[in-house]
C-alpha atoms as a printed R data frame, in Angstrom:
   type eleno elety resid chain resno       x        y       z
1  ATOM     1    CA   UNK     A     1  11.327 -111.137 109.869
2  ATOM     2    CA   UNK     A     2  14.721 -111.765 111.363
3  ATOM     3    CA   UNK     A     3  17.566 -109.258 111.183
4  ATOM     4    CA   UNK     A     4  21.149 -110.237 111.894
5  ATOM     5    CA   UNK     A     5  24.389 -108.331 111.478
6  ATOM     6    CA   UNK     A     6  26.363 -109.140 108.355
7  ATOM     7    CA   UNK     A     7  29.321 -111.309 109.379
8  ATOM     8    CA   UNK     A     8  31.977 -109.251 107.560
9  ATOM     9    CA   UNK     A     9  30.352 -105.880 106.795
10 ATOM    10    CA   UNK     A    10  29.268 -104.054 109.927
11 ATOM    11    CA   UNK     A    11  27.318 -101.529 107.816
12 ATOM    12    CA   UNK     A    12  24.969 -104.235 106.505
13 ATOM    13    CA   UNK     A    13  22.137 -106.144 108.095
14 ATOM    14    CA   UNK     A    14  20.927 -109.486 106.775
15 ATOM    15    CA   UNK     A    15  17.152 -109.815 106.635
16 ATOM    16    CA   UNK     A    16  15.422 -113.173 106.412
17 ATOM    17    CA   UNK     A    17  11.848 -114.323 106.712
18 ATOM    18    CA   UNK     A    18  10.838 -116.360 109.729
19 ATOM    19    CA   UNK     A    19   8.782 -119.528 109.261
20 ATOM    20    CA   UNK     A    20   5.664 -117.571 110.213
21 ATOM    21    CA   UNK     A    21   6.453 -114.856 107.657
22 ATOM    22    CA   UNK     A    22   7.039 -117.511 104.966
23 ATOM    23    CA   UNK     A    23   3.591 -118.965 105.693
24 ATOM    24    CA   UNK     A    24   2.067 -115.481 105.509
25 ATOM    25    CA   UNK     A    25   3.794 -114.811 102.180
26 ATOM    26    CA   UNK     A    26   2.599 -118.145 100.759
27 ATOM    27    CA   UNK     A    27  -0.977 -117.323 101.797
28 ATOM    28    CA   UNK     A    28  -0.720 -113.847 100.268
29 ATOM    29    CA   UNK     A    29   0.631 -115.279  97.009
30 ATOM    30    CA   UNK     A    30  -2.234 -117.811  96.783
31 ATOM    31    CA   UNK     A    31  -4.757 -115.046  97.476
32 ATOM    32    CA   UNK     A    32  -3.140 -112.868  94.809
33 ATOM    33    CA   UNK     A    33  -3.451 -115.656  92.224
34 ATOM    34    CA   UNK     A    34  -7.101 -116.207  93.175
35 ATOM    35    CA   UNK     A    35  -7.877 -112.486  92.934
36 ATOM    36    CA   UNK     A    36  -6.103 -112.220  89.595
37 ATOM    37    CA   UNK     A    37  -8.115 -115.165  88.248
38 ATOM    38    CA   UNK     A    38 -11.353 -113.594  89.518
39 ATOM    39    CA   UNK     A    39 -10.579 -110.244  87.934
40 ATOM    40    CA   UNK     A    40  -9.478 -111.741  84.626
41 ATOM    41    CA   UNK     A    41 -12.569 -113.932  84.446
42 ATOM    42    CA   UNK     A    42 -14.559 -110.727  83.835
43 ATOM    43    CA   UNK     A    43 -12.569 -110.116  80.629
44 ATOM    44    CA   UNK     A    44 -13.323 -112.071  77.490
45 ATOM    45    CA   UNK     A    45 -10.592 -114.359  76.144
46 ATOM    46    CA   UNK     A    46 -10.297 -112.165  73.021
47 ATOM    47    CA   UNK     A    47  -9.746 -109.065  75.152
48 ATOM    48    CA   UNK     A    48  -7.167 -110.896  77.259
49 ATOM    49    CA   UNK     A    49  -5.280 -111.928  74.104
50 ATOM    50    CA   UNK     A    50  -5.417 -108.342  72.820
51 ATOM    51    CA   UNK     A    51  -4.099 -107.048  76.148
52 ATOM    52    CA   UNK     A    52  -1.184 -109.521  76.109
53 ATOM    53    CA   UNK     A    53  -0.306 -108.626  72.519
54 ATOM    54    CA   UNK     A    54  -0.349 -104.889  73.311
55 ATOM    55    CA   UNK     A    55   1.390 -104.991  76.690
56 ATOM    56    CA   UNK     A    56   4.174 -102.505  77.170
57 ATOM    57    CA   UNK     A    57   7.542 -104.038  76.488
58 ATOM    58    CA   UNK     A    58  10.916 -102.545  77.325
59 ATOM    59    CA   UNK     A    59  12.686 -100.948  74.398
60 ATOM    60    CA   UNK     A    60  16.055 -102.482  73.468
């Protein structure tokens, strides 16, 4: 992670990922997708559909 002072607001710090951190994040995201697929494979398609249809939704 790289931190640099904000160019016009001395109270703020800009934070940006380094190339190495971007690679780490990409790996973590792929692993998350794989884990999610593994976990969901233990649930029947009917149960997955039921779960999606009963998921909590924000109230208007």
